[in-house]
C-alpha positions as CSV (number, residue, x, y, z in Angstrom):
1,X,0.0,-0.1,0.0
2,X,1.3,3.5,-0.9
3,X,1.7,6.3,1.5
4,X,-1.2,8.1,-0.2
5,X,-3.5,5.0,0.1
6,X,-2.5,4.7,3.7
7,X,-3.3,8.2,4.6
8,X,-6.7,7.9,2.9
9,X,-7.4,4.7,4.8
10,X,-6.4,6.3,8.1
11,X,-8.6,9.4,7.5
12,X,-11.6,7.2,6.6
13,X,-11.2,5.3,9.8
14,X,-10.2,8.0,12.2
15,X,-12.7,9.4,14.8
16,X,-15.0,11.8,12.9
17,X,-13.0,10.8,9.8
18,X,-10.5,13.5,10.7
19,X,-6.7,13.5,10.9
20,X,-3.8,15.9,11.7
21,X,-0.8,16.2,9.5
22,X,1.4,16.2,12.6
23,X,0.2,12.7,13.4
24,X,1.1,11.2,10.1
25,X,4.9,11.1,10.4
26,X,4.8,7.3,11.2
27,X,3.1,6.7,8.0
28,X,5.0,8.9,5.5
29,X,8.1,10.9,5.7
30,X,6.6,13.9,4.0
31,X,2.8,13.6,4.1
32,X,2.0,17.1,2.8
33,X,2.6,16.3,-0.7
34,X,0.4,13.2,-0.4
35,X,-2.3,15.1,1.3
36,X,-2.2,17.7,-1.4
37,X,-2.8,15.1,-4.0
38,X,-5.7,13.5,-2.0
39,X,-7.2,17.0,-1.8
40,X,-7.0,17.4,-5.5
41,X,-8.7,14.1,-6.0
42,X,-11.5,15.0,-3.6
43,X,-10.5,12.4,-1.0
44,X,-9.7,14.8,1.7
45,X,-11.1,18.2,2.8
46,X,-9.2,20.7,4.6
47,X,-10.9,21.9,7.8
48,X,-8.2,24.0,9.4
49,X,-4.4,24.4,9.3
50,X,-3.0,20.9,9.4
51,X,-6.4,19.2,9.9
52,X,-8.2,17.3,7.2
53,X,-11.3,15.0,7.0
54,X,-12.2,12.3,4.7
55,X,-14.8,13.3,2.1
56,X,-18.0,11.0,2.1
57,X,-18.3,8.9,-1.0
58,X,-21.8,9.9,-1.7
59,X,-21.3,13.7,-2.0
60,X,-19.8,16.0,-4.7
61,X,-16.2,16.6,-3.3
62,X,-16.0,19.9,-5.3
63,X,-18.7,21.6,-3.3
64,X,-19.1,19.5,-0.1
65,X,-18.2,20.8,3.3
66,X,-19.3,19.5,6.7
67,X,-21.6,21.6,8.8
68,X,-20.0,24.0,11.3
69,X,-21.2,21.7,14.2
70,X,-19.5,18.6,12.6
71,X,-16.3,20.7,11.8
72,X,-16.2,21.9,15.2
73,X,-16.5,18.4,16.7
74,X,-13.9,17.1,14.3
75,X,-11.3,19.8,14.9
76,X,-11.7,19.5,18.6
77,X,-11.5,15.6,18.4
78,X,-8.3,15.8,16.3
79,X,-6.7,18.0,19.1
80,X,-7.9,16.3,22.3
81,X,-9.1,12.8,21.4
82,X,-12.2,10.8,20.6
83,X,-15.3,11.3,22.7
84,X,-13.6,14.0,24.8
85,X,-14.8,17.3,23.5
86,X,-18.4,18.3,24.1
87,X,-20.3,20.7,21.8
88,X,-21.9,23.3,23.9
89,X,-23.7,26.7,24.0
90,X,-25.2,27.8,20.6
91,X,-23.5,24.9,18.8
92,X,-25.2,22.4,21.1
93,X,-28.5,24.3,20.5
94,X,-27.9,23.9,16.7
95,X,-27.6,20.2,16.9
96,X,-30.7,19.9,18.9
97,X,-32.4,22.0,16.2
98,X,-33.2,24.8,18.6
99,X,-31.6,27.5,16.5
100,X,-32.3,27.5,12.8
101,X,-29.8,30.5,11.9
102,X,-26.2,29.6,11.1
103,X,-23.6,31.2,13.4
104,X,-20.0,32.1,12.8
105,X,-18.5,30.3,15.7
106,X,-18.5,26.7,16.8
107,X,-18.5,26.2,20.6
108,X,-17.0,23.2,22.3
109,X,-15.8,22.3,25.8
110,X,-12.4,20.7,26.2
111,X,-10.3,19.7,29.3
112,X,-7.5,22.2,28.8
113,X,-7.1,25.7,27.4
114,X,-6.8,26.1,23.7
115,X,-6.7,29.2,21.5
116,X,-9.5,29.5,18.8
117,X,-8.9,27.7,15.5
118,X,-9.8,29.5,12.3
119,X,-11.5,27.2,9.8
120,X,-10.1,27.0,6.3
121,X,-13.3,26.4,4.4
122,X,-15.5,29.2,5.6
123,X,-15.5,32.5,7.6
124,X,-15.9,30.8,10.9
125,X,-13.8,29.7,13.8
126,X,-13.8,27.0,16.6
127,X,-13.9,28.5,20.1
128,X,-12.6,26.2,22.9
129,X,-13.9,26.6,26.6
130,X,-11.9,24.9,29.3
131,X,-14.3,22.8,31.5
132,X,-14.5,19.7,33.4
133,X,-16.0,17.8,30.5
134,X,-16.6,14.7,32.6
135,X,-19.0,16.7,34.7
136,X,-21.2,17.9,31.8
137,X,-24.5,16.4,31.0
138,X,-23.9,15.2,27.5
139,X,-25.3,12.9,24.9
140,X,-24.1,11.5,21.5
141,X,-25.6,13.3,18.5
142,X,-25.3,12.6,14.9
143,X,-23.1,14.9,12.7
144,X,-22.3,14.5,9.0
145,X,-18.7,13.2,10.1
146,X,-20.0,10.8,12.7
147,X,-21.4,10.8,16.2
148,X,-20.1,13.4,18.7
149,X,-20.8,14.5,22.2
150,X,-23.1,17.6,22.9
151,X,-24.6,19.0,26.0
152,X,-28.1,17.9,26.7
153,X,-31.0,20.4,26.4
154,X,-30.9,20.9,30.1
155,X,-27.2,21.6,30.3
156,X,-27.5,23.7,27.2
157,X,-30.1,26.0,28.6
158,X,-28.3,26.5,31.9
159,X,-25.1,27.2,30.1
160,X,-26.6,29.7,27.8
161,X,-28.5,31.5,30.6
162,X,-25.3,31.7,32.7
163,X,-23.3,33.3,29.9
164,X,-26.1,35.7,29.0
165,X,-27.6,36.6,32.5
166,X,-29.2,39.9,31.2
167,X,-30.9,38.3,28.2
168,X,-29.2,40.5,25.7
169,X,-28.2,37.7,23.2
170,X,-31.0,37.2,20.8
171,X,-29.7,33.8,19.6
172,X,-29.2,32.5,23.1
173,X,-32.7,33.5,24.2
174,X,-34.3,32.0,21.1
175,X,-32.4,28.8,21.8
176,X,-33.5,28.7,25.5
177,X,-37.2,29.2,24.5
178,X,-37.0,26.4,21.9
179,X,-35.2,24.0,24.3
180,X,-37.2,24.7,27.4
181,X,-40.2,22.5,26.6
182,X,-37.9,19.5,26.1
183,X,-36.1,20.0,29.5
184,X,-36.7,17.7,32.4
185,X,-37.4,19.8,35.6
186,X,-35.8,17.3,37.9
187,X,-32.7,17.1,35.7
188,X,-32.5,21.0,35.6
189,X,-32.6,21.0,39.3
190,X,-30.0,18.3,39.7
191,X,-27.6,20.0,37.4
192,X,-28.1,23.4,38.9
193,X,-27.4,21.9,42.4
194,X,-24.2,20.1,41.3
195,X,-22.8,22.9,39.1
196,X,-23.6,25.9,41.3
197,X,-26.2,27.3,38.9
198,X,-29.2,27.5,41.3
199,X,-29.5,31.3,40.8
200,X,-29.4,30.7,37.0
201,X,-32.2,28.2,37.2
202,X,-34.3,30.4,39.4
203,X,-33.8,33.2,36.8
204,X,-34.8,30.8,34.0
205,X,-37.9,29.6,35.9
206,X,-39.0,33.1,36.7
207,X,-39.0,34.1,33.0
208,X,-41.3,31.2,31.9
């Protein structure tokens, strides 16, 4: 198997079908040339500097790009590992179909601080928030690159309300309103108790 074929195989089998050039040294001495050829052939798609995903076989490679939510999960996974990052905030609201409008940032929780990553295929960036991801209430959600973790509706509304306490963010408030009927009151109470967001929950309940 050639180096090019091996890179294509690794990408297709990687978590969220995404690889970093920095991780390919054990496969090929100079992978950038091979990746360039795979991009030209429509096998790989560039998500960000040094990060590529495998293009699905059933799409037009010339025009396809993953959703911002999928790209966010993929970039974060390439950096910190499979099933570690958790989509949060407005990005979680988007995957729960609580916000129809596209946004220019993907938000994801990770265990350690990372600077934002500018995406290569659109005018958008991935914003990382350092959090204890193991303490977040999260579920697996489908994306067009594979399943990824996202905060539950309950966790999402609490997070959005805490970051926008005065209700000035129109997108956040629309997402909260859309998600609220799907939230379990007991789960909201439990999360608020354990994550020190009791005041946030009281404010949310007062506004219903």
